C-alpha positions as CSV (number, residue, x, y, z in Angstrom):
1,M,110.0,110.7,120.1
2,K,108.6,111.5,123.6
3,N,108.6,115.2,122.8
4,T,107.0,114.5,119.4
5,I,104.2,112.5,120.9
6,N,103.6,115.1,123.6
7,Y,103.5,117.9,120.9
8,Y,101.2,116.2,118.5
9,Y,98.9,114.3,120.9
10,N,99.3,116.1,124.3
11,I,100.3,112.8,125.8
12,S,103.3,113.0,128.3
13,I,105.1,109.7,128.5
14,E,108.3,108.6,130.3
15,N,109.2,105.5,128.2
16,F,108.4,104.0,124.9
17,I,109.5,100.9,123.0
18,K,110.6,101.0,119.4
19,S,109.9,98.1,117.0
20,D,111.3,98.7,113.5
21,K,109.9,102.1,112.7
22,N,106.8,101.8,114.9
23,Y,106.5,102.7,118.6
24,Y,104.4,101.7,121.5
25,F,103.9,103.1,125.0
26,Y,101.5,103.1,128.0
27,Y,99.5,106.1,129.2
28,N,96.9,106.0,132.0
29,N,97.1,102.2,132.0
30,E,96.2,102.0,128.4
31,E,98.4,100.8,125.5
32,Y,99.1,103.0,122.5
33,H,100.9,102.2,119.2
34,L,102.3,104.8,116.8
35,I,102.4,103.0,113.5
36,I,103.1,103.8,109.9
37,F,100.1,104.5,107.8
38,N,100.3,102.0,105.0
39,R,97.0,102.7,103.2
40,P,96.2,105.0,100.3
41,Y,95.6,108.5,101.6
42,E,92.1,108.5,100.1
43,D,91.1,105.9,102.6
44,I,91.8,108.1,105.6
45,E,88.5,109.8,106.2
46,S,86.5,106.6,105.4
47,L,88.6,104.6,107.9
48,Y,88.1,107.1,110.6
49,K,84.3,107.3,110.1
50,L,84.1,103.5,110.2
51,N,86.2,103.4,113.3
52,V,84.0,105.9,115.1
53,E,80.9,103.9,114.1
54,M,82.4,100.7,115.5
55,V,83.3,102.4,118.7
56,K,79.7,103.6,119.0
57,R,78.5,100.0,118.6
58,N,80.9,99.0,121.4
59,C,82.6,96.7,119.0
60,L,86.1,95.4,119.9
61,V,88.4,97.6,117.9
62,H,91.5,99.7,118.4
63,K,90.6,103.4,118.5
64,L,92.1,105.9,116.0
65,I,93.4,109.0,117.8
66,L,93.4,112.4,116.1
67,N,96.3,114.7,116.5
68,K,96.3,118.3,117.8
69,D,95.4,119.5,114.3
70,N,92.4,117.1,114.2
71,Q,94.1,115.0,111.6
72,L,94.4,111.2,111.6
73,V,97.9,111.1,109.9
74,T,100.9,112.8,111.5
75,M,104.0,113.3,109.4
76,I,107.1,112.6,111.5
77,N,110.5,112.8,109.6
78,N,108.5,112.6,106.4
79,I,106.9,109.3,107.4
80,P,103.1,109.1,107.9
81,Y,102.1,107.8,111.3
82,V,98.8,107.0,113.0
83,L,98.2,106.7,116.7
84,I,95.9,103.9,117.9
85,N,94.6,103.1,121.4
86,L,94.4,99.4,121.7
87,C,91.3,97.7,123.0
88,K,91.9,95.8,126.2
89,Y,90.9,92.4,124.8
90,R,94.0,90.2,124.1
91,N,94.2,87.1,122.0
92,D,97.4,85.6,120.6
93,R,95.6,83.7,117.9
94,V,92.6,84.4,115.7
95,F,89.8,81.9,115.5
96,L,86.5,81.7,113.5
97,N,84.7,82.8,116.7
98,D,86.5,86.1,116.4
99,I,85.5,86.5,112.8
100,N,81.9,85.6,113.7
101,Y,81.9,88.3,116.4
102,I,83.1,91.1,114.2
103,Q,80.7,90.0,111.4
104,N,77.7,90.1,113.8
105,M,78.7,93.5,115.2
106,T,79.2,95.2,111.9
107,T,76.6,93.6,109.5
108,N,75.1,96.4,107.4
109,I,77.2,99.0,109.1
110,E,77.3,102.4,107.5
111,Y,80.4,102.7,105.3
112,D,82.0,104.7,102.5
113,N,82.3,103.0,99.1
114,M,86.0,103.9,99.2
115,L,86.5,100.8,101.5
116,L,84.4,98.4,99.4
117,R,86.4,95.5,98.0
118,N,83.7,93.2,96.6
119,D,84.4,93.4,92.9
120,W,86.4,90.3,92.9
121,I,86.1,89.5,89.2
122,K,87.7,92.8,88.2
123,L,90.4,92.8,91.0
124,W,91.4,89.2,90.3
125,S,91.4,89.6,86.5
126,E,93.6,92.6,86.8
127,K,96.0,90.8,89.2
128,I,96.3,87.8,86.9
129,D,96.9,90.0,83.8
130,Y,99.6,91.9,85.8
131,Y,101.4,88.7,86.9
132,E,101.4,87.3,83.4
133,Y,103.0,90.4,82.1
134,Q,105.4,90.7,85.0
135,I,106.7,87.2,84.8
136,S,107.4,87.6,81.1
137,Q,109.8,90.4,82.1
138,V,111.5,88.8,85.1
139,G,111.0,85.1,84.6
140,K,114.7,84.4,84.0
141,K,115.6,86.0,87.3
142,F,113.0,83.9,89.2
143,P,112.8,80.5,87.5
144,I,110.9,78.8,90.4
145,L,108.2,81.5,90.2
146,C,108.2,81.2,86.5
147,D,107.7,77.4,86.5
148,S,104.9,77.5,89.2
149,L,102.9,80.6,88.3
150,S,100.9,79.0,85.5
151,Y,99.3,76.4,87.9
152,F,98.3,79.1,90.4
153,I,97.0,81.4,87.7
154,G,94.9,78.4,86.6
155,L,93.4,78.2,90.0
156,G,92.7,81.9,89.9
157,E,91.0,81.7,86.5
158,N,88.9,78.8,87.9
159,A,87.8,81.1,90.7
160,I,86.8,83.8,88.3
161,S,84.9,81.4,86.1
162,Y,83.1,80.0,89.1
163,I,81.7,83.3,90.0
164,V,80.8,84.2,86.4
165,N,79.1,80.9,85.8
166,N,77.2,80.8,89.1
167,S,76.5,84.5,89.8
168,T,73.1,85.6,91.2
169,S,71.5,88.9,91.7
170,E,71.3,88.5,95.5
171,D,72.4,91.4,97.6
172,Y,75.1,90.2,100.0
173,K,75.4,91.3,103.6
174,M,78.4,93.6,103.9
175,C,80.4,93.8,107.0
176,V,83.8,94.8,108.3
177,S,86.4,92.5,106.8
178,H,90.2,92.4,106.6
179,K,92.7,92.9,103.8
180,R,94.2,89.7,105.0
181,I,93.8,87.3,108.0
182,D,96.9,86.2,109.8
183,I,95.9,83.8,112.6
184,N,99.3,84.2,114.3
185,Q,99.1,88.0,114.7
186,G,96.2,87.8,117.2
187,S,94.1,90.6,118.4
188,F,96.6,93.4,117.5
189,E,96.1,93.1,113.7
190,F,92.6,91.7,113.8
191,Y,91.2,94.8,115.6
192,N,93.6,97.2,113.8
193,P,91.4,99.6,111.7
194,L,94.1,100.0,109.2
195,N,93.5,96.4,108.2
196,F,89.8,96.9,107.5
197,V,87.9,96.8,104.3
198,I,84.2,96.3,103.6
199,D,83.2,93.0,101.9
200,S,80.9,90.0,102.0
201,R,81.3,88.0,105.2
202,V,82.7,85.0,103.3
203,R,85.9,87.0,102.6
204,D,87.4,86.6,106.1
205,V,86.2,83.0,106.4
206,A,87.9,81.9,103.1
207,E,91.1,83.8,104.0
208,Y,91.1,82.3,107.5
209,I,90.9,78.8,106.0
210,K,93.7,79.5,103.6
211,N,95.9,81.0,106.4
212,C,95.2,78.0,108.6
213,F,96.3,75.7,105.8
214,I,99.6,77.4,105.2
215,N,100.2,77.4,109.0
216,D,99.3,73.7,109.4
217,K,96.5,74.6,111.8
218,L,93.4,73.7,109.8
219,D,90.6,72.3,112.0
220,Y,87.7,70.9,110.0
221,Y,85.6,70.6,113.1
222,E,85.9,74.4,113.7
223,I,85.0,75.1,110.1
224,K,82.0,72.8,110.1
225,S,80.8,74.3,113.4
226,Y,81.0,77.8,111.9
227,F,79.1,76.8,108.8
228,N,76.4,75.2,111.0
229,I,75.7,78.6,112.7
230,S,76.4,81.0,109.8
231,N,73.3,80.4,107.8
232,F,75.1,81.1,104.5
233,S,72.8,81.4,101.5
234,T,73.6,79.4,98.4
235,S,75.0,82.5,96.8
236,E,77.3,83.1,99.7
237,Y,78.6,79.5,99.5
238,I,79.3,80.1,95.8
239,L,81.3,83.2,96.8
240,L,83.1,81.3,99.5
241,F,84.0,78.5,97.2
242,S,85.3,80.8,94.5
243,R,87.4,82.7,97.1
244,L,88.9,79.4,98.3
245,L,89.9,78.6,94.7
246,F,91.8,81.9,94.4
247,P,95.3,81.3,95.8
248,T,96.0,84.6,97.6
249,F,98.6,82.8,99.8
250,Y,100.7,82.0,96.7
251,F,100.3,85.5,95.2
252,D,101.2,87.2,98.5
253,M,104.4,85.3,98.8
254,Y,105.1,85.9,95.1
255,D,104.8,89.6,95.7
256,E,107.2,89.4,98.7
257,I,109.8,87.7,96.6
258,I,109.5,90.0,93.6
259,N,109.1,93.3,95.5
260,N,111.4,92.6,98.5
261,S,114.0,90.5,96.7
262,D,113.3,87.6,99.1
263,D,114.8,84.2,98.4
264,E,112.4,82.5,96.0
265,E,113.2,79.1,97.4
266,K,111.0,79.9,100.3
267,I,108.0,79.3,98.1
268,I,109.0,75.7,97.2
269,K,107.3,74.2,100.3
270,L,104.1,76.0,99.3
271,I,104.3,74.8,95.7
272,E,104.9,71.2,96.9
273,R,101.6,71.4,98.8
274,N,99.4,72.2,95.9
275,Y,97.8,68.7,96.0
276,D,97.1,69.1,99.7
277,Y,95.3,72.4,99.1
278,E,93.2,70.8,96.4
279,D,92.2,68.3,99.0
280,V,91.1,71.1,101.3
281,I,88.9,72.5,98.6
282,F,87.5,69.1,97.9
283,N,86.7,68.3,101.6
284,I,85.0,71.7,102.1
285,Y,83.0,71.1,98.9
286,K,81.9,67.7,100.2
287,F,80.7,69.2,103.5
288,I,78.8,72.0,101.8
289,V,77.1,69.7,99.3
290,Y,76.5,66.5,101.3
291,E,76.1,67.7,104.9
292,R,74.7,71.2,104.4
293,G,72.7,70.1,101.4
294,V,73.7,73.1,99.2
295,Q,73.9,72.5,95.4
296,L,77.2,73.7,94.2
297,E,78.7,73.3,90.7
298,P,81.6,70.8,91.1
299,I,85.1,71.5,90.0
300,E,85.5,68.4,87.9
301,W,89.2,68.1,87.7
302,I,89.6,68.5,91.5
303,I,86.9,65.9,92.2
304,K,88.5,63.5,89.7
305,R,91.9,63.8,91.4
306,H,90.7,63.5,95.0
307,S,87.7,61.2,94.9
308,N,89.7,57.9,94.9
């Protein structure tokens, strides 16, 4: 691999470390990672343009490195790799302050529509339709998923209805967001351009809250402090609330079980916490309505179950 890196990137190294199929090494006192490109190929040019613009803005971000052929992706043993130069900032855990930083640095940044992921109604509806079809085919093999899916699909349908019933014509501020937020992967994944999409700023906040919930690290004081400085509009709070309703954490684990043949019993703990997550939604609703003074349509069945 040392010769391969030297050939494609004109970087001469003495040592490297392999982790699964990825590699990392140090060169001129900077850290580099050669990682598998896990995005659709049509995203390549758009991701690179976005990365260049973020670097110009002096935004904390890992830098994508072109190879000797001026290409972003390098095929090595028929596997697509990308080389990234890590920014020097290190953080073992992601916080809302990190999200606020990248939002402020990239609000209204120039981007290609190829990276836009804001058509939630379409994306969520297609996902639910697919799961309903899929479970009808494999339900006998995965009885726990089969028994639990209808509840979480119901939450997803609530999320879709909430946007449909409360939608406005407001233009939302777009910024660099993430496919997913994993608070425990720290700065490596948070500033990894291969994890970027363009969406409303509420996307990362909602996914952060959900990820904190499943990791038992939810801090309401942190959330309230962020809301107090974010100046969300009513329409943004509607989007935020709808995204909180959509249970991506369940669907992500469902996909891992179905696609990777993981033990489906690992999802039992998550299923058993559905009432706790309803409580999270209810508490955030109360804060938005009663402390921020924003009028939101209530989710009656959640309020009824959690107001006593």
